C-alpha positions as CSV (number, residue, x, y, z in Angstrom):
1,M,134.6,5.0,-129.5
2,H,137.6,4.2,-131.7
3,S,136.9,1.0,-133.6
4,N,136.6,-0.2,-137.1
5,E,132.9,0.5,-137.0
6,E,131.6,3.4,-139.2
7,V,130.0,6.4,-137.7
8,K,126.8,7.8,-139.2
9,Q,124.0,10.2,-138.5
10,V,120.3,9.4,-139.0
11,I,117.6,12.0,-139.5
12,V,114.0,10.8,-138.9
13,V,111.1,12.8,-140.3
14,R,107.3,12.3,-140.1
15,K,105.4,11.2,-143.1
16,D,102.1,12.6,-141.9
17,L,103.0,16.3,-142.0
18,K,101.6,18.3,-144.8
19,I,104.5,20.6,-145.4
20,G,106.5,21.5,-148.4
21,K,109.7,19.8,-149.4
22,G,111.7,22.9,-148.6
23,K,110.3,23.1,-145.1
24,L,111.0,19.4,-144.6
25,A,114.6,19.8,-145.8
26,A,115.0,22.8,-143.4
27,H,113.8,20.7,-140.5
28,A,116.0,17.8,-141.4
29,A,118.9,20.3,-141.4
30,H,117.9,21.6,-138.0
31,A,117.8,18.0,-136.7
32,S,121.3,17.2,-138.2
33,L,122.9,20.3,-136.7
34,E,121.4,20.0,-133.2
35,A,122.2,16.3,-132.9
36,Y,125.7,17.0,-134.2
37,K,126.3,19.6,-131.4
38,K,125.1,17.1,-128.8
39,A,127.3,14.3,-130.2
40,K,130.3,16.5,-130.3
41,A,129.9,17.5,-126.7
42,K,129.6,13.8,-125.7
43,D,132.3,12.3,-127.9
44,E,134.4,14.7,-130.0
45,A,136.6,11.9,-131.3
46,A,133.7,10.0,-132.8
47,V,132.4,13.2,-134.5
48,E,135.9,13.9,-135.9
49,E,135.9,10.4,-137.3
50,W,132.5,11.0,-138.8
51,E,133.7,14.2,-140.4
52,A,136.8,12.6,-141.7
53,G,134.7,9.8,-143.2
54,G,132.5,12.1,-145.3
55,C,129.7,12.9,-142.8
56,K,127.5,9.9,-143.6
57,K,123.8,10.7,-143.2
58,I,120.7,8.7,-143.7
59,V,117.1,10.1,-143.8
60,V,114.3,7.8,-142.8
61,S,110.7,8.3,-141.9
62,V,108.1,7.3,-139.3
63,E,104.3,7.5,-139.7
64,N,103.5,10.2,-137.1
65,E,104.5,12.3,-134.1
66,K,103.8,9.4,-131.6
67,E,106.3,7.2,-133.3
68,L,108.9,10.0,-133.5
69,V,108.6,10.8,-129.8
70,E,108.6,7.2,-128.8
71,L,111.8,6.6,-130.8
72,F,113.4,9.8,-129.3
73,E,112.6,8.6,-125.7
74,R,114.3,5.2,-126.4
75,V,117.3,6.5,-128.3
76,K,118.2,9.5,-126.2
77,K,119.3,7.3,-123.3
78,E,122.3,5.9,-125.3
79,I,122.9,8.2,-128.3
80,P,123.0,12.0,-128.5
81,S,119.8,13.1,-130.2
82,A,117.7,16.2,-130.9
83,L,114.0,16.5,-131.3
84,I,112.9,19.4,-133.5
85,K,109.8,21.5,-133.0
86,D,108.5,24.0,-135.5
87,A,108.3,27.7,-134.5
88,G,104.9,27.9,-136.3
89,H,105.7,30.9,-138.5
90,T,104.4,29.4,-141.8
91,Q,102.8,26.1,-142.6
92,I,102.1,24.3,-139.3
93,E,101.1,24.9,-135.7
94,P,103.8,26.3,-133.2
95,G,105.4,23.4,-131.3
96,T,104.7,20.7,-133.9
97,I,107.4,18.1,-133.6
98,T,108.8,17.6,-137.1
99,A,112.1,15.7,-137.0
100,L,114.7,13.8,-135.0
101,G,118.4,13.9,-135.4
102,I,120.4,10.9,-134.0
103,G,124.2,11.0,-133.7
104,P,126.7,11.0,-135.4
105,W,127.4,7.8,-133.5
106,K,128.4,4.2,-134.0
107,E,126.4,2.8,-137.0
108,G,125.7,-0.5,-135.2
109,K,124.2,1.2,-132.2
110,I,122.1,3.6,-134.3
111,N,120.9,0.7,-136.4
112,E,119.5,-1.0,-133.2
113,Y,116.9,1.8,-133.2
114,T,116.5,2.8,-136.8
115,G,117.5,-0.2,-138.9
116,K,113.9,-1.2,-139.7
117,L,112.8,2.3,-140.7
118,K,112.2,3.0,-144.4
119,L,114.3,5.5,-146.3
120,L,112.5,8.8,-147.1
């Protein structure tokens, strides 16, 4: 993946969940870490490039679970991604899908899927 193109990671969260900011932040962190592990297994050089460049991350949102799952189903075919489900210990039902981590991967490729999503 060596090119002049930047490498970034995108975290996608649901706007419809009624959870606290701390829980939302924790799920965004889970998504980041799980997607990072998958990306590193697929293209270690790209991940090293991302790390050397400051670990660029963008957090965006979708309206609901349906949008999040549909995005995951499209993006996972090309970019290492991780869908996060809640364990259900505190604020929401067990198995609730909360967040999606995409990449780190080529910015242009990620933007094909997430470029129109609004920043959180």
